[in-house]
C-alpha positions in Angstrom: 42.2 72.4 149.1 43.0 74.1 145.9 44.6 72.1 143.1 47.7 74.6 143.3 48.4 74.3 147.0 48.0 70.5 146.7 50.5 70.4 143.7 52.8 72.9 145.9 52.6 70.5 148.8 53.1 67.4 147.0 56.2 68.9 145.3 58.1 69.9 148.4 57.2 66.6 150.1 58.7 64.9 147.1 61.6 67.0 147.0 62.2 66.4 150.8 62.0 62.6 150.2 64.3 62.6 147.2 67.0 64.9 149.2 66.6 62.4 152.1 67.3 59.4 149.7 70.5 60.8 148.2 71.8 62.0 151.6 71.2 58.5 152.9 73.0 56.8 149.7 76.0 59.0 150.4 76.5 57.8 153.8 75.7 54.2 153.0 77.7 53.7 149.9 81.5 53.3 150.4 83.8 55.8 148.8 86.7 54.6 146.6 90.0 54.7 148.3 92.5 57.1 146.9 95.8 55.7 145.8 98.9 57.4 147.1 101.7 57.7 145.0 104.9 58.3 146.4 107.7 59.9 144.5 110.9 57.5 144.4 114.4 59.7 145.1 116.6 59.7 142.0 119.6 61.2 142.8 121.8 61.2 146.2 120.7 64.4 147.3 117.0 63.6 146.9 117.6 60.2 148.9 119.3 62.2 151.9 116.3 64.5 151.9 114.0 61.9 151.6 115.7 60.0 154.7 115.6 63.0 156.7 112.0 63.7 156.0 111.0 60.1 156.9 113.0 59.7 160.1 
């Protein structure tokens, strides 16, 4: 086997292995939970609107 062909095969195999490792890490490692900040109604009209939306 040519030296160039061997390097080509090894480089492609290493690319596949590293891609597989990073894909597995993406599924194994937990993602950070997003913090939801809820806007507090200030005025009377906003309080009424908020109450109607969350019925």
